[in-house]
Structures are given as structure tokens and as C-alpha cells.
C-alpha positions in Angstrom: 21.8 20.2 -3.6 19.7 17.4 -5.2 17.5 15.4 -2.8 19.0 11.9 -2.5 17.9 8.8 -0.8 20.6 9.3 1.8 19.3 12.8 2.7 15.7 11.5 2.9 16.7 8.6 5.1 18.8 10.9 7.3 15.9 13.4 7.8 13.5 10.6 8.6 15.9 9.0 11.1 16.5 12.3 12.8 12.7 12.7 13.3 11.6 9.1 14.0 14.7 7.2 15.0 14.5 3.4 15.2 10.7 3.4 14.7 11.3 3.2 11.0 12.4 -0.2 9.8 12.9 -2.4 6.7 15.1 0.2 4.9 15.7 -0.9 1.3 16.3 0.6 -2.2 14.9 -1.8 -4.8 15.7 -0.3 -8.2 16.8 2.9 -6.5 13.4 3.5 -4.8 13.8 4.3 -1.1 11.5 2.0 0.8 10.8 1.8 4.5 8.1 0.8 7.0 6.7 2.3 10.2 4.2 1.2 12.9 0.7 1.7 11.7 0.0 4.2 14.5 2.6 6.5 13.0 1.4 6.5 9.4 -0.1 10.0 9.6 2.9 11.4 11.5 5.3 10.1 8.9 3.1 11.3 6.0 2.7 14.7 7.6 6.4 15.1 8.2 7.2 14.0 4.6 4.6 16.6 3.3 5.6 19.5 5.5 9.3 19.3 5.8 10.8 22.1 3.7 13.6 19.9 2.4 11.6 16.8 1.6 8.3 18.1 0.2 6.6 14.8 -0.6 3.3 16.4 -1.5 2.0 14.2 -4.2 0.4 10.8 -3.4 1.1 8.7 -6.5 -0.5 5.5 -5.3 -1.9 3.8 -2.2 -2.6 0.1 -2.2 -2.4 -3.0 0.0 -0.6 -6.3 -0.2 -1.6 -9.5 1.6 1.2 -11.4 3.2 -0.5 -14.6 4.7 2.8 -15.7 6.3 3.4 -12.6 8.4 1.5 -13.4 11.6 0.0 -10.2 13.0 1.2 -8.2 10.0 -0.8 -9.9 7.2 -1.8 -6.7 5.4 0.5 -3.9 4.3 -0.8 -0.5 3.2 1.7 0.9 0.8 2.1 4.6 0.0 4.0 5.8 -3.1 5.0 9.5 -2.7 6.6 11.9 -5.1 8.4 15.2 -4.5 7.6 17.0 -7.8 10.2 19.8 -7.2 13.2 17.5 -6.9 11.7 14.5 -8.8 12.2 12.2 -5.9 10.1 9.2 -5.1 9.7 6.8 -2.1 7.7 3.9 -0.9 6.3 3.8 2.6 4.6 0.8 4.2 2.6 0.1 7.4 1.5 -3.3 8.4 -1.7 -4.3 10.2 -3.2 -7.5 11.4 -5.9 -9.2 9.3 -8.0 -9.5 12.4 -7.9 -5.7 13.0 -7.2 -4.2 9.6 -7.3 -0.5 10.7 -5.1 2.4 9.6 -5.7 6.1 9.9 -7.0 7.8 6.7 -4.7 10.1 4.7 -7.7 12.0 3.1 -7.1 15.2 5.0 -3.5 15.4 3.7 -4.0 14.0 0.2 -7.4 14.4 -1.6 -6.5 11.6 -3.9 -6.3 9.2 -1.0 -10.1 9.2 -0.9 -10.7 6.9 -3.8 -7.5 4.9 -3.3 -8.5 4.1 0.3 -12.0 3.1 -0.8 -10.5 0.8 -3.4 -8.1 -0.7 -0.9 -11.0 -1.2 1.5 -13.1 -2.8 -1.2 -10.4 -5.3 -2.3 -8.4 -6.0 0.9 -10.7 -5.0 3.7 -8.4 -2.4 5.3 -10.6 0.0 7.3 -9.3 3.6 7.1 -10.3 5.3 10.4 -11.7 8.8 9.8 -12.4 8.3 6.1 -15.3 10.5 5.1 -17.2 7.9 3.1 -15.6 4.5 3.3 -17.7 2.1 1.3 -17.2 -0.4 -1.6 -16.3 1.3 -4.8 -16.2 -1.4 -7.5 -17.7 -4.6 -5.9 -21.3 -5.1 -4.9 -22.2 -4.1 -1.3 -23.5 -7.6 -0.6 -20.0 -9.1 -1.1 -18.9 -10.6 2.2 -15.2 -11.2 1.3 -12.3 -9.3 0.0 -11.2 -10.7 -3.4 -7.6 -9.6 -3.4 -6.7 -11.4 -0.2 -4.9 -14.7 -0.7 -7.6 -16.7 1.0 -8.6 -18.8 -2.0 -6.9 -22.0 -3.3 -4.9 -21.8 -6.5 -6.3 -23.2 -9.6 -6.4 -27.0 -9.7 -3.9 -28.0 -12.4 -5.4 -31.5 -12.7 -8.8 -30.2 -14.0 -9.9 -31.8 -17.2 -13.1 -29.8 -17.8 -11.4 -26.8 -19.5 -9.2 -26.3 -22.5 -5.9 -24.6 -21.6 -5.6 -23.2 -25.2 -8.7 -21.0 -24.4 -6.6 -19.3 -21.7 -3.5 -18.8 -23.8 -1.7 -21.8 -22.4 -0.8 -24.9 -24.2 -1.8 -25.9 -27.8 -3.6 -23.9 -30.4 -7.3 -23.3 -30.8 -8.9 -25.3 -33.6 
């Protein structure tokens, strides 16, 4: 029997019950969230379960939601079951004041660099990571550039030519 979103959801609900929330299927991709304390438990279950076998970490990133008080940062895992060609998206939310999530490096080797990049750009601290340090930005940087903490571009600026940025008229 092919592994469907319904089967995955049912197995997860059997194991974790109501702790998993925000069930959705945008474009057919099963998506859900769990408390950040459970991220390793959920990942380990998805990896070890003989029916689910989500043993490939496709991507790990973060998203900044400034309007979600106490859950401003989301760590997003994209997992793939290569045997059944099934995919899913799993999220955990954390406060921007205490942006800590357990590392997945013991389960997925690829998480090492992905977590370092997420730390570098969003400031999410992965507890237990073997070498969590900036990977692309300079060590002296005292902010996290992908957070939505900076004002949008001032549209009334007159000191730049919009055509140079692919907006507006042609370059002469």
C-alpha cells in the first residue's frame, strides 16, 4: 500500500495525540507543528517507524513571524521518505527571546550545516550542536539579517534611480 498523507497523519496522531497541531496540506504537502521540546521525539519517530521511514532531511530553515508573540521563530524541517517518495513539512516554534531548539545532527548528518546557517541568519540556537558558529556572515556581526527587524525600503527616496534595480523606466 502506498504511503499517503492520511496514513502518515494517523501514525503521528497514534503516537503523539493532540500535541501535534496546525495540520495542513498546501499543494499536497503534509504540514504540521509540534512543541519545540518534542522536535527530536517526532523526528526520531518519523525516522525509525518501519512504515514511515522519513530518513532523508531535504531542508532545514527558519521563518520569522514578528506577529506571533512567544512563537516568533519557526524552525522548519522538510523530510523525504525515499522508498515511497513521500514528503512532509514539520515545524516547531520558539520565542525570539529564547530561540533554542534541540539539534538534529545525531539523526541527520546534513543538519550540521543547515543548523549553522539557520543560526547564522536567524539566531536560532541548536542545543547540543557539535560546532554551532556563524557559517556565512562575519563573527563580529551582532544581529541576524533574515529577521524582519529592519524597516522596509523608503519608497519616497529620491537619491536612487529605480531603473537601476529593474523597476520603472529604462536605463539611458
